[in-house]
C-alpha angles and dihedrals in degrees: 000000000000116000094241091054091049092050091049091050091049090052091048091049091049091049092048092049091049091050092049091051091051092051092047092048093051092047091049091051091049091052087058098039096041106026094161095050116108119239093257092055091046091051090051091049091046090053091052092047093049091048090052092047091050093050093232093126096070105117096165121086129183117247126192121222125224089246091055091049090052092048094049092044094051091049092054102040140056141178115249114203108220131198093271093057094253123129112218114192116249114202121192094216097179093056091040091054093046092054093047091047092050089050093055097036116123113259 
């Protein structure tokens, strides 16, 4: 078996083992936290907990409005009058990126 294939299989096995441990840990916790719950209820709760832990339940996404884009853009750009009377646009891309990234950063 080629080395790359072996490495990929090892990574897949490790991921599978990690996932199994997470499931077992959640089920063990639910046995303690909800001792009277039937197995079906525990499985449903475990599924919800694992979904929350994985972050796959996030249905909301941040959207930026045209007014906000304009505001951010005007804060991080300026017109620089040159010797020919033209006004090339200067954009401070580093600061512009930092503000956009902070806007969309996870809370």
